[in-house]
C-alpha positions in Angstrom: 0.0 0.0 0.0 1.4 3.5 -0.8 2.4 5.7 2.1 0.3 8.4 3.5 1.2 11.6 1.7 3.5 13.8 3.8 5.7 16.8 3.3 9.5 16.5 3.8 9.7 20.0 5.2 9.3 18.8 8.8 10.6 15.8 10.8 8.4 12.8 11.0 8.5 10.2 13.9 6.5 7.1 14.2 6.1 4.4 16.8 8.5 2.0 15.2 11.2 4.7 14.9 10.9 6.0 18.5 11.5 2.6 20.1 8.3 2.7 22.0 5.8 -0.1 22.2 2.3 1.2 21.8 0.6 -2.2 22.1 -0.6 -1.6 25.7 -2.0 1.8 24.8 -3.8 0.5 21.7 -5.2 -2.4 23.7 -6.7 0.0 26.2 -8.0 2.2 23.4 -9.6 -0.9 21.9 -11.7 -1.1 25.1 -13.1 2.3 24.3 -14.0 1.3 20.8 -15.7 -1.8 22.3 -17.8 0.2 24.7 -19.0 2.9 22.3 -19.9 0.2 19.8 -21.7 -1.7 22.5 -23.7 1.3 23.7 -24.6 2.5 20.3 -26.0 -0.8 19.2 -28.1 -1.3 22.3 -30.2 1.3 20.5 -31.0 -1.3 17.8 -32.9 -3.4 20.4 -34.0 -0.3 22.3 -35.9 1.2 19.3 -38.3 -1.7 18.7 -38.8 -1.8 22.5 -39.6 1.9 22.6 -41.8 1.6 19.5 -43.9 -0.9 21.5 -43.8 1.0 24.8 -44.9 4.4 23.3 -46.8 3.0 20.3 -44.7 4.8 17.7 -44.7 4.9 13.9 -41.5 4.1 12.0 -40.9 7.8 11.5 -41.3 8.4 15.3 -39.1 5.4 16.1 -36.3 6.5 13.8 -36.6 10.1 15.2 -35.1 8.6 18.4 -32.0 7.6 16.6 -31.9 10.9 14.8 -31.6 12.7 18.1 -28.7 10.4 18.9 -26.8 11.4 15.8 -27.7 15.0 16.0 -25.5 15.0 19.1 -22.5 14.2 16.8 -23.2 17.4 14.8 -23.4 19.7 17.8 -20.6 18.1 20.0 -17.9 17.4 17.4 -16.3 20.9 17.1 -16.5 21.6 20.8 -14.9 18.1 21.3 -12.0 19.1 19.0 -11.5 22.4 20.9 -11.6 20.5 24.3 -8.9 18.1 23.1 -6.7 21.0 22.0 -7.2 22.6 25.5 -6.9 19.6 27.9 -5.3 16.9 25.8 -6.4 13.5 24.5 -6.1 11.6 27.8 -8.3 13.9 29.9 -10.8 14.2 27.0 -11.2 10.4 27.0 -11.9 10.4 30.7 -14.4 13.3 30.4 -16.2 11.5 27.5 -16.6 8.3 29.5 -18.0 10.2 32.5 -20.5 12.1 30.3 -21.6 8.7 28.9 -22.0 7.3 32.4 -24.2 10.3 33.4 -26.4 9.7 30.4 -26.7 6.0 31.2 -27.8 6.9 34.8 -30.3 9.3 33.2 -31.7 6.5 31.1 -32.6 4.7 34.3 -34.5 7.8 35.4 -36.3 8.0 32.1 -37.3 4.4 32.4 -38.7 4.7 35.9 -41.0 7.7 35.0 -41.4 6.6 32.1 -40.8 9.6 29.8 -40.2 9.7 26.0 -38.8 13.2 26.3 -36.3 12.4 29.0 -35.2 9.3 27.0 -34.4 11.6 24.1 -32.4 14.0 26.2 -30.4 11.2 27.9 -29.6 9.5 24.6 -28.3 12.9 23.4 -26.0 13.1 26.4 -24.6 9.6 25.9 -24.0 10.3 22.2 -22.2 13.6 23.1 -19.8 11.6 25.3 -19.2 9.1 22.5 -18.6 12.0 20.1 -15.7 13.2 22.3 -14.3 9.6 22.4 -14.6 9.4 18.6 -12.8 12.7 17.9 -10.0 11.8 20.3 -9.5 8.0 19.7 -9.8 7.7 15.9 -7.0 10.0 14.9 -4.9 8.8 17.8 -4.9 5.3 16.6 -4.3 6.4 13.0 -1.1 8.3 13.7 0.5 5.9 16.3 2.5 3.7 13.9 3.5 3.6 10.3 1.4 6.0 8.2 1.1 3.5 5.3 -0.7 1.0 7.7 -3.0 3.6 9.3 -6.1 2.1 7.7 -5.1 -1.4 8.6 -4.4 -0.4 12.2 -7.7 1.5 12.6 -9.6 -1.4 11.1 -8.0 -3.7 13.6 -9.0 -1.6 16.6 -12.4 -1.0 15.1 -12.8 -4.8 15.1 -13.2 -4.4 18.8 -15.9 -1.9 18.2 -17.6 -4.5 16.1 -17.1 -7.1 18.9 -19.1 -4.7 21.1 -21.8 -4.2 18.4 -22.0 -8.0 18.0 -22.6 -8.6 21.8 -24.9 -5.7 22.3 -27.9 -7.2 20.5 -27.6 -10.4 22.6 -27.4 -8.3 25.7 -30.3 -6.1 24.6 -32.4 -9.1 23.4 -31.9 -10.9 26.8 -32.2 -8.0 29.3 -34.5 -5.6 27.4 -36.6 -7.5 24.8 -36.5 -10.8 26.6 -37.8 -9.3 29.8 -40.6 -7.3 28.2 -44.1 -8.3 27.0 -43.6 -6.4 23.7 -40.3 -8.2 23.0 -41.7 -11.7 23.5 -45.2 -11.4 22.1 -46.2 -12.0 18.5 -45.8 -9.2 16.1 -48.9 -6.9 16.2 -49.9 -7.7 19.8 -51.5 -4.7 21.5 -50.2 -4.1 25.0 -52.2 -2.8 28.0 -51.1 0.4 29.8 -49.8 -1.7 32.7 -47.7 -3.9 30.4 -46.2 -0.8 28.7 -45.2 0.6 32.1 -43.6 -2.7 33.1 -41.8 -2.9 29.7 -40.4 0.6 30.1 -38.7 -0.3 33.4 -36.9 -3.3 31.8 -34.1 -0.9 30.7 -33.1 0.1 34.2 -30.9 -2.9 34.9 -28.9 -2.9 31.6 -28.2 0.8 31.7 -27.2 0.6 35.4 -24.6 -2.1 34.4 -23.3 0.1 31.6 -22.9 3.1 33.9 -20.8 1.1 36.3 -18.5 -0.2 33.5 -18.0 3.3 32.1 -17.0 4.7 35.4 -14.5 1.9 36.0 -13.0 2.4 32.6 -12.7 6.2 33.2 -10.7 5.5 36.3 -8.4 3.0 34.5 -7.8 5.5 31.6 -7.0 8.3 34.1 -4.3 6.3 35.8 -2.8 4.9 32.6 0.4 6.5 31.1 -0.9 7.2 27.6 1.6 8.8 25.2 0.7 12.3 24.1 0.1 13.1 20.4 1.8 16.3 19.1 2.6 17.9 15.8 6.0 17.6 14.2 5.6 21.1 12.6 6.4 24.2 14.6 3.5 26.1 12.9 0.9 23.5 14.1 -0.6 25.7 16.8 -1.0 28.6 14.4 -2.9 26.3 12.0 -5.4 25.3 14.7 -6.7 28.8 15.2 -10.3 29.6 14.2 -13.5 27.6 14.3 -12.9 25.9 10.9 -9.5 26.4 9.3 -9.8 27.3 5.6 -6.7 25.3 4.9 -8.8 22.2 5.3 -10.6 23.0 2.1 -7.4 22.3 0.2 -7.6 18.7 1.0 -9.8 16.9 -1.5 -9.7 13.6 0.5 -11.2 15.5 3.5 -13.7 17.6 1.5 -15.2 14.5 -0.1 -14.5 12.3 3.0 -16.9 14.3 5.1 -20.0 13.6 3.0 -18.7 10.0 2.6 -18.9 9.5 6.4 -22.3 11.3 6.4 -23.8 9.2 3.6 -22.3 5.9 4.9 -23.8 6.5 8.3 -27.3 6.8 6.7 -26.7 3.3 5.3 -25.3 1.7 8.4 -27.8 3.1 10.8 -30.8 2.5 8.6 -30.0 -1.1 8.2 -29.3 -1.7 11.9 -32.3 0.2 13.3 -34.9 -1.3 11.0 -33.3 -4.8 11.0 -35.4 -6.2 13.9 -38.7 -4.9 12.4 -37.7 -6.2 8.9 -36.6 -9.7 9.9 -39.5 -10.3 12.2 -42.0 -9.7 9.3 -44.1 -12.8 8.3 -42.9 -12.6 4.7 -39.2 -12.4 5.7 -38.2 -14.2 8.9 -41.5 -14.7 10.6 -40.2 -14.4 14.2 -40.5 -12.4 17.4 -38.5 -9.3 18.1 -36.5 -11.1 20.7 -35.5 -13.8 18.1 -34.8 -11.1 15.5 -32.5 -9.4 18.0 -30.3 -12.5 18.1 -30.0 -12.5 14.3 -28.9 -8.8 14.6 -25.8 -10.1 16.4 -24.9 -11.9 13.1 -25.0 -8.6 11.2 -22.6 -7.0 13.6 -20.5 -10.2 13.8 -20.0 -9.9 10.1 -18.7 -6.4 10.6 -16.2 -7.7 13.2 -15.0 -10.5 10.8 -14.8 -8.0 7.9 -12.6 -5.6 9.9 -10.1 -8.4 10.9 -10.0 -9.5 7.3 -9.8 -6.0 6.0 -7.0 -5.1 8.4 -4.9 -8.0 7.0 -5.8 -7.4 3.4 -4.8 -3.7 3.7 -1.3 -4.7 4.7 -0.8 -5.8 1.1 -3.4 -3.8 -1.0 -4.3 -0.2 -1.4 -7.0 0.9 1.1 -9.0 2.8 -1.5 -9.2 -0.2 -3.8 -10.3 -2.5 -1.0 -13.0 0.1 -0.1 -14.2 0.1 -3.7 -14.6 -3.7 -3.7 -16.5 -3.7 -0.4 -18.8 -0.9 -1.6 -19.8 -2.9 -4.7 -20.5 -5.9 -2.6 -22.7 -3.8 -0.3 -24.6 -2.4 -3.3 -25.4 -5.9 -4.6 -26.7 -7.4 -1.4 -28.9 -4.3 -0.7 -30.5 -4.8 -4.1 -31.2 -8.4 -3.1 -32.6 -7.3 0.2 -35.0 -4.9 -1.6 -36.3 -7.2 -4.3 -36.1 -10.7 -2.8 -38.2 -12.2 0.0 -38.1 -14.7 2.8 -34.8 -16.1 4.1 -32.9 -14.8 0.9 -33.8 -11.2 1.8 -33.0 -11.7 5.4 -29.6 -13.2 4.9 -28.7 -10.6 2.3 -29.4 -7.9 4.9 -27.2 -9.8 7.4 -24.5 -10.0 4.8 -24.3 -6.3 4.3 -22.6 -6.1 7.7 -19.6 -7.9 6.2 -19.3 -5.3 3.4 -20.0 -2.3 5.7 -17.3 -3.5 8.1 -14.3 -1.5 6.7 -16.1 1.5 5.5 -16.0 3.9 8.4 -12.4 3.3 9.6 -11.1 3.2 6.0 -13.0 6.4 4.9 -11.8 8.1 8.1 -8.1 7.3 7.6 -8.2 8.1 3.9 -9.9 11.5 4.8 -7.3 12.5 7.4 -4.3 11.3 5.3 -1.9 14.2 4.8 -3.6 16.6 7.2 -0.7 16.8 9.6 -1.3 19.6 12.2 -4.8 19.9 10.9 -5.7 16.4 11.9 -7.6 17.3 15.1 -9.8 19.8 13.2 -10.3 17.4 10.3 -11.2 14.6 12.7 -13.7 16.8 14.4 -15.4 17.5 11.1 -15.5 13.8 10.2 -17.0 12.9 13.5 -19.5 15.7 13.0 -20.5 14.0 9.8 -21.6 11.0 11.8 -24.7 13.1 12.2 -25.7 11.6 8.9 -27.1 8.8 10.9 -29.8 11.3 12.0 -31.2 11.1 8.4 -32.3 7.6 9.2 -35.6 9.3 9.8 -35.8 9.7 5.9 -35.7 5.9 5.6 -38.4 5.7 8.3 -40.6 8.1 6.3 -40.0 6.0 3.1 -40.9 2.8 5.1 -44.2 4.4 6.4 -45.2 5.6 2.9 -43.8 3.1 0.4 -43.0 0.0 2.5 -40.2 -1.1 4.8 -38.5 -3.3 2.2 -38.5 -0.5 -0.5 -36.8 1.8 2.0 -33.6 -0.1 1.6 -33.1 1.3 -1.9 -31.9 4.4 0.0 -29.1 2.2 1.5 -28.1 1.0 -2.0 -27.8 4.5 -3.3 -25.5 5.4 -0.4 -23.1 2.6 -1.3 -22.6 4.2 -4.7 -21.2 7.4 -3.2 -18.8 5.3 -1.1 -17.6 3.7 -4.4 -17.1 7.2 -5.9 -15.0 8.2 -2.9 -12.9 5.1 -3.0 -12.0 5.5 -6.6 -11.5 9.3 -6.9 -12.6 11.4 -3.9 -10.0 9.9 -1.5 -7.0 11.0 -3.6 -4.7 13.2 -1.4 -4.0 16.9 -2.3 -1.7 19.4 -0.6 -0.3 17.0 2.0 0.8 18.6 5.3 3.7 17.6 7.7 3.0 14.5 9.7 2.0 14.3 13.4 4.2 12.4 15.8 3.7 10.8 19.2 5.5 12.0 22.3 6.7 9.2 24.6 5.2 9.4 28.0 4.9 5.6 28.4 7.0 3.1 30.3 6.3 0.5 27.7 9.6 0.7 25.7 11.4 -1.9 23.8 
């Protein structure tokens, strides 16, 4: 794979050159990827649960997820500014504590129960995850050889997929499996008392999540993570302003922002409507609880795809690999839309394999050559995750034209990813590299 485009006007230092082993730090960061993947995908079982509790339409149900992703839009730039002010390590701790506060708030929302409080607390949790995303993604990308950045981020993102694979099982057992709406046949009308009892079934799982997040925050706070700094003396000057106009010189970033935005519409639309789609009589003919278990296969495919993609990108160009995966995703989404029964169901499951490398690969291609502009570019890319909020468009299509037809929107999204892989990701005006500053006892 060709190297990340860099300028020779400033010194470049990488993990292999510094004699420092970053394995322990990356392993700890992998736990963050696991947790935010786990918490995000709990929503996939939470949404059909809330649809039943509050008797929502598809549009209203996907609005819940839209609120979650709107948080990425509002919190991304403040997150980047916070990282510049307090550093990566403290930002990671703050992000975890914000998420823990939101998880505790979800327990309150369930005990009332309140649709409005649920939306607010999901926004809080997503804001904490945004801060983790802005900090951790570029950190992993620059710690090591630049030419293997996509491979490295895909490897660590595989832990994110491990979290997304386990979350549906966790949610199916502790939320859907302990609720009347989750275990009843599709179309069953719940009484007011049954809805109240179902609402309170989320108290235990979110309590467990809050405890784990606080423990992880304490571990991160006490761990000697190496600092990430710029190799260029003018770095601080380039970081001034809300959005640096120099960012617009980088084609890979300019087209990468909409690539992240559009990809998230595809990923979130599939995940959020999966349980409702698979449980339909003409598709999988099963309860929501059983469909939640199949959702684990979707996310399991993403985990496998990231491990495979990480290995493949050691030998092949990341852009070309991304192009192949986008074509595969387009094909299986067409099958999902126009087939029926188990064929449509397994095609939708298979899209997880093809989606697997998209986010981390687009992300690393988009920040390639940004150098001292990496933090700001990362903030904009994470802001683009707000594209997931447009899942409400797919909800509207599902309400008006049919749930199966709505997956045509996903197929169209795959085509933009293909365009980005083949042309939009090409680097222009490469900046000096970032380097890492050794503050770790883990030396070779």
